[in-house]
N, C-alpha and C positions, 0 to 999 in steps of 0.2 A: 643188670638188664643188657641184652645184646642189642645190636643196631635195629634189627627187625622189630623187637618189642618196643623200642623207643619210637620208631616210626608209627607203629600201630597205636600207641598211646596218644601221640601227637595227632594222629588222624582222628581219633575219637574226639579230641578237643577242637579239631578244625584249625590246628596251628601248624606253622612251619617250624622246622628245626632252627633255633636261634644260632647266629654266628658265634656268639659268646655269651657267657652267663651275666648279663647286665641287669640293672634294675628294671629297665624298660621291658626286657624279655620276661622277667619274673612277674611284673605287673600284668602283662598280657596273658601269660599262662594261668595265673591265679584267677583272673576274671573268667577266662574261657572254661576253666575247671568248674567254677560255680554255676555256670550256665549249662554245661554239658553233662555233668555227673551229679545226679541228685543225692541229697542227704536223705537216707532212708534206712529203716530198721526192719524191712520185710523179712529178712532171713530169720530173725528171731521167731516170727509167727508162721513161717513156712517150714520150720523144723530143720533149717539148713545150719550146718556147722560153721562157726566163725573161727578161722585159723589165721593168726598173725604171722604169716610167713610170706616172704616176697612173692614167690611163685603163685601162691593161693590168692593173694591180693590182686596180682596182675591178671590172673585167670578170671577173677570176678569182675573187676572194673573195666578191663580192656577186652578180654575174651567174651565174657557173657554180657557185656555192656550194661552192667548193673551199677548201683551206687553202694552206699554203706553208711556207717556212722564214723565218728571221728578217727578211731584207730585204723579203720580201713582206708578212709579217704586221705587223711594226712599221711598215713603209712605209705600208700601207693604213690601219692604226689611227691613225697620226699624221695622215694626211689627214682622217680623220673627226673627230678631236679638234680640229684646226685649224678645220674648218668649223663646229664647235659653240662656238667662241670661246675654246678653250684656247690658251695660248701654247706652241707646240711647237718644240723644237729637236732635230734629229737628231744623235746622237753615235755615234762609232765605238768599237769595243772589239776586243781580241784575247783569244781564249779560251785558258784554261790547258788543256794536254794532260795525259795521264796521268802524265807525268814532271815536271810542273810547268813545262814550257816554254810560252812564248806562241806562239800561232798567227800567221797572216799578218796584215799590216795590213788593215784593213777586214774583219776576220774576222766581225764581228757588228755589227748595227745596233740601237741602243736609243733611247729617247725621254726627253728631259728636258721635263717638262710643268709649266707654271705655271698655277696655279688662282686663282680669285677669292678673295682674302683667306686663302689656305691654303698659300702658299709653293710651292716647287718639288718635284717628285716624279720618281722614276725609274720609268718604265713600260716593261715588257718582256713582250709576249705572244708572243715568238718564240724562246724558249730551251728549249722542252720543259719538263722538270721544274724549276720555279723558283717565285718568289713568286706567290701568288694575287692579291695586292693590290700597288699601287705602293708603292715604298719612299721614305721621306722623304729627299730628296737631300742635305740639309745635316746630317742626323743621323749622328753617328759612333759611337754606341753600338749595342747589339744591338737588332734590330727583330724581334719575334715575328710569325709569319705562319703560316697553315695549311700552307704549303709548307716550313717550316723556320725556323731562326733565322738572320737575315741581318744583315750589317754592311757598311757602306760605309766603307772605310778609305783613308788615304793610301797610295800605292803604294810598296813597297820594291823592292829588287833582284829580278829574276826569276832563274830557275834558271841562265841563261847569264851572270848578273852585270850585266845592263843595268838601268838605272834609268829609269822613265818620265820623259821630258823635260818633259811637260806642253805646254801651248799657248804661243803667242807672248806671252801676258800673264804667263807665268811660273807659272801655276797648275799644280800637280802633278797627274799622273794619279791615278786612284782604282782600288782593287781592290774588287770586289763578292764578298763571302764568304758562303757558305751552309753552315751546320752546321760551321763551322771550316775549310772548304776553299775556297780561292780559285776562283771560277768564271770571271771575266774581268776584264781590265784596261781601264778606261774612260778614254778621252780626254775632256777637258772643252771642247775647241774645237768650235764648230758645224760641221756638215757639211750637204751637200745630197744628195738621193737619188742623183744621178748619180755621186757619189764612190764608191759601193759597187758599181758595175758590174763592176769587175775582180775584186772579192772574190766576187761572185755567179757570175761566169764560172768562176773557179778552183774554187769548191766544187761546181759542177755539171759540171765536166769532168775535173778532175785525179784520177788514180788515188791520190794522196796524201790526198784528201779523204774523210772517213768517209761523206759523203753519196752518193758514187758507189759505195761498197762495200756498202751495205745499204739496205733499204727501211724506212721508219718512217711511221706515222700514229698520232697520239696527241693526247688531249685530257683536260682535267680533267672529272671526273664531278660530278653534282649533289650527291653526298654528300661531296665534297672529296677523293675518291680520283682515280685516273687509269686510263684504258683505253688500251692500246697494241697496235697490230697491227704486228709486225715480221716482214715476209715472210708466213709462214703461222702464226706463233706469236702467239696472242692472250693478252695479259696484262692481268688486271684487278687493280689495286692498291686496297685499301681505304684509307679515311682513317686507319686505325690502322697502315698499312704492310704488312698481310698481302697476299700475292699468290696468285693462281690463274692458272696457265698452261695453255693448251690448244692443241694443234697441230691446225690445220684441215686436213682431208683433201682436200676437193674444191674445184675452182674455184668452184662454186656457193656453197659455204660462205664462201669468202673474199669474193666479190662481195657476198654478203648482209651480211657484217659491215661492209664499207665503206659500204653503203647504209643499213643500219638503225642502226648505232652511230656513224657519222661523217657521215651525210648526203651521201655521195659516190657518185654513179652512174657506174660504169665499165662499158665493154663488154668489157673483157678484164682478166685478172689481171696486174698489173705484175710484172715479174721484173727482177732486177739486171742491168743492161746491162754489157757489157765496157767497160773503161776504156782500151783501147789507142788510142782516138780522141783522147786528150788528153795534154797535157804539163804 
């Protein structure tokens, strides 16, 4: 990233350029990203190509003021953090399904971020409802966050009986747990953005992926709650967990919510595409 791109990205987040890559700066950028850049899978249903290259990610998130899913959001955020002097390592994870089974390899992309004098942190702005702030990577006790109670723990057997093998250095994989429920299994070996191309392709084409079967656009609100547009259902969740759900009736209402609540200008209302094009 050049200086102008960094400034444009920070402008989208409403953030100033930090003087140094500190924990405090990382926490602020993480929260601002969750508030400003929505988690969304609209590209899949609008027939837009998803390309995991730095320029394409910045063009989408900064230039087009769109959001994306994990590969795009954490990929772009990692690029920004690295340009600001943070030590950024891309890590792969496999997400736990409803029955406790792990998803595909390269199911999810997260960031291990080193800060000036503040240790390493797990940053994730691409998992939907998750922690509002980075989690201390080396902490194995509970970590309280506005998004819930989190814990990073050594990985045990999954529902199929497999144990995380860890990296070539013998370091075991880790489970990221929210409110007592495992969210994803994290590998500790470094990856590069291109490693996730197959996972992004699978999630954007396979009928087995939940991203091809539904529409979602979601972000953290300024009061610590969340606003989500799933198809035509608008859900506003307060910081106390209370929910208000409203079904939007007209295309104009849907487009207005995308524009006014998520900052996304669309010419047509996205609809779930058929999945017979994928395998």
